[in-house]
N, CA, C and O atoms as a MOPAC input file, in Angstrom:
PM7 MOZYME 1SCF
protein

 N      0.84600 1    -1.17200 1     0.00000 1
 C      0.00000 1     0.00000 1     0.00000 1
 C      0.89300 1     1.23700 1     0.00000 1
 O      1.83100 1     1.33300 1     0.79100 1
 N      0.60000 1     2.17300 1    -0.88200 1
 C      1.39800 1     3.38800 1    -0.91400 1
 C      0.62600 1     4.55300 1    -0.29100 1
 O     -0.53100 1     4.39800 1     0.09800 1
 N      1.26000 1     5.70300 1    -0.20100 1
 C      0.64200 1     6.86600 1     0.44700 1
 C     -0.64000 1     7.29600 1    -0.25600 1
 O     -1.58100 1     7.74400 1     0.40000 1
 N     -0.69100 1     7.16600 1    -1.56600 1
 C     -1.90000 1     7.55500 1    -2.30700 1
 C     -3.08600 1     6.68200 1    -1.90800 1
 O     -4.21000 1     7.17400 1    -1.80200 1
 N     -2.84400 1     5.39300 1    -1.68700 1
 C     -3.92000 1     4.50000 1    -1.26700 1
 C     -4.44100 1     4.86200 1     0.11700 1
 O     -5.63900 1     4.75600 1     0.38000 1
 N     -3.55200 1     5.28700 1     0.99600 1
 C     -3.94500 1     5.62700 1     2.35400 1
 C     -4.81300 1     6.87600 1     2.40300 1
 O     -5.65700 1     6.99900 1     3.29100 1
 N     -4.62800 1     7.79200 1     1.48400 1
 C     -5.37300 1     9.04300 1     1.48000 1
 C     -6.64200 1     8.98200 1     0.64100 1
 O     -7.40700 1     9.94500 1     0.60600 1
 N     -6.86800 1     7.88800 1    -0.01800 1
 C     -8.03700 1     7.75200 1    -0.88600 1
 C     -9.29700 1     7.57100 1    -0.04600 1
 O     -9.35500 1     6.71300 1     0.83400 1
 N    -10.29200 1     8.38500 1    -0.33000 1
 C    -11.56100 1     8.28100 1     0.37300 1
 C    -12.40000 1     7.20200 1    -0.29400 1
 O    -12.56600 1     7.21800 1    -1.51300 1
 N    -12.93000 1     6.27000 1     0.47900 1
 C    -13.76600 1     5.23600 1    -0.13700 1
 C    -15.05900 1     5.84800 1    -0.67300 1
 O    -15.52300 1     6.86700 1    -0.16300 1
 N    -15.63400 1     5.23400 1    -1.69200 1
 C    -16.88900 1     5.77300 1    -2.23500 1
 C    -18.01700 1     5.62500 1    -1.22800 1
 O    -17.97300 1     4.77900 1    -0.33500 1
 N    -19.01100 1     6.45400 1    -1.39100 1
 C    -20.23800 1     6.32500 1    -0.60000 1
 C    -21.12700 1     5.30800 1    -1.29000 1
 O    -20.99100 1     5.07500 1    -2.49100 1
 N    -22.03700 1     4.70100 1    -0.53900 1
 C    -22.94600 1     3.73200 1    -1.14100 1
 C    -23.76400 1     4.38300 1    -2.25600 1
 O    -24.00100 1     3.75800 1    -3.28900 1
 N    -24.19100 1     5.61600 1    -2.06100 1
 C    -25.00500 1     6.27800 1    -3.09200 1
 C    -24.22800 1     6.43700 1    -4.39500 1
 O    -24.81500 1     6.38000 1    -5.47500 1
 N    -22.91600 1     6.63700 1    -4.30500 1
 C    -22.09000 1     6.71800 1    -5.52600 1
 C    -22.11700 1     5.39200 1    -6.27600 1
 O    -22.22600 1     5.35600 1    -7.50100 1
 N    -22.01800 1     4.31400 1    -5.52600 1
 C    -22.03600 1     2.98600 1    -6.14300 1
 C    -23.42500 1     2.69000 1    -6.71500 1
 O    -23.54500 1     2.25600 1    -7.86000 1
 N    -24.46100 1     2.92200 1    -5.92800 1
 C    -25.82700 1     2.60100 1    -6.35300 1
 C    -26.25700 1     3.40500 1    -7.57500 1
 O    -27.08700 1     2.94200 1    -8.35700 1
 N    -25.70700 1     4.59600 1    -7.74800 1
 C    -26.06800 1     5.43400 1    -8.88900 1
 C    -25.16100 1     5.25200 1   -10.10000 1
 O    -25.39000 1     5.85900 1   -11.14700 1
 N    -24.14600 1     4.42800 1    -9.96300 1
 C    -23.23300 1     4.17700 1   -11.07200 1
 C    -23.96200 1     3.41400 1   -12.18100 1
 O    -24.64300 1     2.43000 1   -11.89400 1
 N    -23.83600 1     3.84100 1   -13.43100 1
 C    -24.53500 1     3.16200 1   -14.53500 1
 C    -24.19200 1     1.68000 1   -14.66200 1
 O    -25.06700 1     0.87500 1   -14.98200 1
 N    -22.93900 1     1.30500 1   -14.41800 1
 C    -22.56200 1    -0.11100 1   -14.50000 1
 C    -23.25100 1    -0.92000 1   -13.40600 1
 O    -23.69300 1    -2.04400 1   -13.64600 1
 N    -23.34200 1    -0.35200 1   -12.21200 1
 C    -24.03800 1    -1.04300 1   -11.12600 1
 C    -25.50900 1    -1.19000 1   -11.47300 1
 O    -26.08400 1    -2.26400 1   -11.29700 1
 N    -26.11500 1    -0.13300 1   -11.95900 1
 C    -27.54100 1    -0.18000 1   -12.30700 1
 C    -27.82600 1    -1.21900 1   -13.38500 1
 O    -28.89200 1    -1.83400 1   -13.38800 1
 N    -26.88400 1    -1.41700 1   -14.29300 1
 C    -27.07400 1    -2.35400 1   -15.40000 1
 C    -26.80900 1    -3.81000 1   -14.99500 1
 O    -27.16200 1    -4.72900 1   -15.73400 1
 N    -26.20100 1    -4.02200 1   -13.84700 1
 C    -25.83400 1    -5.37900 1   -13.41800 1
 C    -27.06000 1    -6.17500 1   -12.97700 1
 O    -28.09500 1    -5.60500 1   -12.63100 1
 N    -26.92700 1    -7.50200 1   -12.99400 1
 C    -28.00600 1    -8.35400 1   -12.49200 1
 C    -28.03500 1    -8.28700 1   -10.96900 1
 O    -27.08200 1    -7.82000 1   -10.34500 1
 N    -29.12000 1    -8.75100 1   -10.37800 1
 C    -29.28900 1    -8.60800 1    -8.93200 1
 C    -28.24100 1    -9.37100 1    -8.13800 1
 O    -27.86800 1    -8.95500 1    -7.04100 1
 N    -27.75500 1   -10.50100 1    -8.68900 1
 C    -26.74300 1   -11.26700 1    -7.97100 1
 C    -25.44200 1   -10.47400 1    -7.85000 1
 O    -24.79800 1   -10.47500 1    -6.80000 1
 N    -25.06600 1    -9.80400 1    -8.92900 1
 C    -23.86200 1    -8.97400 1    -8.90600 1
 C    -24.04600 1    -7.79800 1    -7.96200 1
 O    -23.14400 1    -7.46500 1    -7.19200 1
 N    -25.21100 1    -7.17300 1    -8.02000 1
 C    -25.49400 1    -6.04500 1    -7.11600 1
 C    -25.43100 1    -6.49100 1    -5.66200 1
 O    -24.89800 1    -5.77900 1    -4.81100 1
 N    -25.97100 1    -7.66000 1    -5.38400 1
 C    -25.95300 1    -8.18700 1    -4.01300 1
 C    -24.52000 1    -8.43700 1    -3.56200 1
 O    -24.16800 1    -8.13900 1    -2.42100 1
 N    -23.69700 1    -8.97700 1    -4.44200 1
 C    -22.29700 1    -9.24500 1    -4.11800 1
 C    -21.54600 1    -7.93300 1    -3.85400 1
 O    -20.76200 1    -7.84800 1    -2.90900 1
 N    -21.78100 1    -6.92200 1    -4.67700 1
 C    -21.14000 1    -5.61600 1    -4.50300 1
 C    -21.58900 1    -4.98400 1    -3.18600 1
 O    -20.77400 1    -4.41800 1    -2.45800 1
 N    -22.86700 1    -5.07700 1    -2.88500 1
 C    -23.39600 1    -4.50700 1    -1.65000 1
 C    -22.75700 1    -5.18500 1    -0.43100 1
 O    -22.38600 1    -4.51700 1     0.53400 1
 N    -22.63600 1    -6.49000 1    -0.48400 1
 C    -22.00000 1    -7.21000 1     0.61400 1
 C    -20.53900 1    -6.83500 1     0.80000 1
 O    -20.07200 1    -6.66000 1     1.92500 1
 N    -19.82500 1    -6.71400 1    -0.30600 1
 C    -18.42100 1    -6.30100 1    -0.24300 1
 C    -18.29600 1    -4.88200 1     0.28800 1
 O    -17.40500 1    -4.59400 1     1.08600 1
 N    -19.17900 1    -3.99800 1    -0.14700 1
 C    -19.14100 1    -2.62100 1     0.35000 1
 C    -19.33100 1    -2.61200 1     1.86200 1
 O    -18.57700 1    -1.95900 1     2.58400 1
 N    -20.32900 1    -3.33200 1     2.33400 1
 C    -20.56300 1    -3.38200 1     3.77400 1
 C    -19.33500 1    -3.93000 1     4.49300 1
 O    -18.88300 1    -3.35800 1     5.48500 1
 N    -18.80500 1    -5.02400 1     3.99800 1
 C    -17.67300 1    -5.68300 1     4.65300 1
 C    -16.42500 1    -4.79900 1     4.69200 1
 O    -15.69300 1    -4.79400 1     5.68200 1
 N    -16.18800 1    -4.05500 1     3.61800 1
 C    -14.95700 1    -3.25600 1     3.53100 1
 C    -15.10000 1    -1.83400 1     4.05400 1
 O    -14.16400 1    -1.30100 1     4.65000 1
 N    -16.25500 1    -1.21200 1     3.84300 1
 C    -16.39300 1     0.21600 1     4.15600 1
 C    -17.15700 1     0.50000 1     5.44000 1
 O    -16.88600 1     1.49700 1     6.11000 1
 N    -18.10300 1    -0.35400 1     5.79100 1
 C    -18.95300 1    -0.07000 1     6.94500 1
 C    -18.49200 1    -0.83900 1     8.18100 1
 O    -18.22500 1    -0.24900 1     9.22700 1
 N    -18.40500 1    -2.12900 1     8.05100 1
 C    -18.13200 1    -2.99100 1     9.20300 1
 C    -16.85000 1    -2.64900 1     9.96600 1
 O    -16.87400 1    -2.65300 1    11.19700 1
 N    -15.73600 1    -2.35500 1     9.29600 1
 C    -14.51100 1    -2.07000 1    10.05300 1
 C    -14.61700 1    -0.84700 1    10.97300 1
 O    -13.84000 1    -0.71100 1    11.91900 1
 N    -15.56700 1     0.03000 1    10.69600 1
 C    -15.72400 1     1.23400 1    11.50100 1
 C    -16.62100 1     1.02600 1    12.71900 1
 O    -16.79900 1     1.94400 1    13.52000 1
 N    -17.18200 1    -0.16500 1    12.86300 1
 C    -18.17100 1    -0.41800 1    13.91200 1
 C    -17.61400 1    -1.23300 1    15.06900 1
 O    -16.77700 1    -2.11400 1    14.87500 1
 N    -18.08700 1    -0.93200 1    16.27600 1
 C    -17.78100 1    -1.83800 1    17.38600 1
 C    -18.46600 1    -3.18000 1    17.14000 1
 O    -19.53500 1    -3.24000 1    16.53200 1
 N    -17.85600 1    -4.22600 1    17.60600 1
 C    -18.36400 1    -5.58600 1    17.38200 1
 C    -19.82500 1    -5.74300 1    17.78600 1
 O    -20.58900 1    -6.41400 1    17.09300 1
 N    -20.21800 1    -5.13500 1    18.89300 1
 C    -21.57400 1    -5.33700 1    19.40700 1
 C    -22.65600 1    -4.63400 1    18.58300 1
 O    -23.83900 1    -4.90400 1    18.78600 1
 N    -22.29000 1    -3.75500 1    17.67500 1
 C    -23.27300 1    -3.06200 1    16.82800 1
 C    -23.37200 1    -3.64200 1    15.42200 1
 O    -24.28700 1    -3.29400 1    14.67600 1
 N    -22.46500 1    -4.50300 1    15.05600 1
 C    -22.37100 1    -4.95900 1    13.66700 1
 C    -23.63100 1    -5.65100 1    13.15000 1
 O    -24.05100 1    -5.38300 1    12.02400 1
 N    -24.23300 1    -6.51600 1    13.92500 1
 C    -25.42000 1    -7.23500 1    13.44800 1
 C    -26.58100 1    -6.27600 1    13.19800 1
 O    -27.26500 1    -6.38500 1    12.18000 1
 N    -26.80800 1    -5.34500 1    14.11000 1
 C    -27.90400 1    -4.38300 1    13.93500 1
 C    -27.65700 1    -3.46100 1    12.75100 1
 O    -28.56200 1    -3.20800 1    11.95500 1
 N    -26.44000 1    -2.96200 1    12.63500 1
 C    -26.12300 1    -2.04000 1    11.53400 1
 C    -26.18000 1    -2.77200 1    10.20000 1
 O    -26.64900 1    -2.21000 1     9.21000 1
 N    -25.71500 1    -4.00500 1    10.15700 1
 C    -25.78100 1    -4.77400 1     8.91300 1
 C    -27.23200 1    -4.94800 1     8.48800 1
 O    -27.56000 1    -4.76500 1     7.31500 1
 N    -28.09000 1    -5.29500 1     9.41500 1
 C    -29.50700 1    -5.46600 1     9.11100 1
 C    -30.11500 1    -4.16600 1     8.58800 1
 O    -30.85700 1    -4.17000 1     7.60600 1
 N    -29.79800 1    -3.06400 1     9.24400 1
 C    -30.31700 1    -1.76400 1     8.79700 1
 C    -29.78100 1    -1.39400 1     7.41500 1
 O    -30.52800 1    -0.91100 1     6.56400 1
 N    -28.48400 1    -1.62300 1     7.19400 1
 C    -27.88600 1    -1.29900 1     5.89900 1
 C    -28.54200 1    -2.09400 1     4.77700 1
 O    -28.90200 1    -1.53500 1     3.74100 1
 N    -28.69300 1    -3.39100 1     4.98500 1
 C    -29.30700 1    -4.23000 1     3.94200 1
 C    -30.76300 1    -3.86900 1     3.70700 1
 O    -31.23300 1    -3.93100 1     2.57100 1
 N    -31.48200 1    -3.49800 1     4.74300 1
 C    -32.87800 1    -3.07100 1     4.58100 1
 C    -32.96000 1    -1.76100 1     3.80600 1
 O    -33.78100 1    -1.61500 1     2.90000 1
 N    -32.12000 1    -0.83000 1     4.16300 1
 C    -32.15200 1     0.49700 1     3.51800 1
 C    -31.66800 1     0.47800 1     2.07500 1
 O    -32.04400 1     1.34300 1     1.28300 1
 N    -30.85000 1    -0.48900 1     1.73100 1
 C    -30.29800 1    -0.53100 1     0.37200 1
 C    -30.96400 1    -1.59900 1    -0.49800 1
 O    -30.53600 1    -1.83300 1    -1.62900 1
 N    -31.99400 1    -2.23900 1     0.01900 1
 C    -32.66300 1    -3.31600 1    -0.72100 1
 C    -33.16900 1    -2.84800 1    -2.08600 1
 O    -33.02900 1    -3.56800 1    -3.07400 1
 N    -33.74800 1    -1.66600 1    -2.14900 1
 C    -34.29200 1    -1.16500 1    -3.41900 1
 C    -33.20500 1    -0.92600 1    -4.46500 1
 O    -33.48700 1    -0.92300 1    -5.66300 1
 N    -31.97500 1    -0.72900 1    -4.02000 1
 C    -30.86100 1    -0.53900 1    -4.97300 1
 C    -30.44700 1    -1.84200 1    -5.63700 1
 O    -29.79700 1    -1.82800 1    -6.68300 1
 N    -30.82200 1    -2.97400 1    -5.03300 1
 C    -30.37800 1    -4.28100 1    -5.52500 1
 C    -31.47700 1    -5.02400 1    -6.27200 1
 O    -31.22700 1    -5.63500 1    -7.31100 1
 N    -32.69800 1    -4.96900 1    -5.74000 1
 C    -33.79400 1    -5.78900 1    -6.31200 1
 C    -34.79200 1    -4.96600 1    -7.08200 1
 O    -35.75900 1    -5.50900 1    -7.61600 1

């Protein structure tokens, strides 16, 4: 990892959900991307005891972006 990678801001979910390639993908691909986003961008920022609740809320709130 170089210094440029460390300073890079991760995308927001809305950036991903509004991307034309994401919109054109099938639901399985969208679901996989959503899971990876949660795992890489959301979960590491959470205390262990909040992860299950936040994951449930995230998947509920982003369901319309996938299906």
